[in-house]
Phi, psi and omega in degrees: 000136177241124181249135176230150180229114174261107188285159177299320179297320180292328175292317180296314181298328179295339180269355183266151175295320180242108182291353175287341181292154179247148177297145181278328179203173179295342178296334179297334182276345188306314179300323180290318179300318178295320177297316180299321183300319187257357187289141171284171178299319178297322178292322176298316181294332180275349181296145180260145174223166181225151174215160180264122178270111184292326180291315181275347181055050176203163177280138178244132178246126181224167172266155179303326180298331177291323176296320178297315180296316180294319180294320178296316179297318180296315180294320177298323177297315177301315182294324177297320179291315179299322183294349179277358179081210182293138178297144174230179179289344184249352180209153177286165178174202182279124177238076183207116182295345180277352182245126175260131178245118180253127176297150174084359177274186177208097176252160177242123177266135176222126182247165177227138172256126180236125180237124173268127183247112176065019180068010185236334184227152179231132174249136180227132179225132172281151174269177176289149179287146179234112178277136181245166174257022181229158167249139183247138180220136176279128177264121179279141183307324181289344180275348184265000000 
């Protein structure tokens, strides 16, 4: 599962000429809250938000759909690594003593991307299914 949070403040800052400004009161958010209340899913995905990139030392403005795409790509990457079974010296995989990976099994991995938009709306998307050649089991500490 990949969770993302597009804050109300980041939505508000995306609408400002200078994203360094801060809202004066919670009333500044009211137009965005009203928009969120009535927005279709396509309208939510088209909304812009901003964040400060510390490496580039500048504000970045994106649409919510870009966060969804990036989160989906990230989760698919995780699932591809998990599907390789136990990590070895020659390939990535699961490196967690709480998870047992058995060769010859067949599990199906399914992930979900969940994005909270402005603390008022939630978008959820399943990822593509990933069939593995392993079975995965959680080992409980009392069982070891």
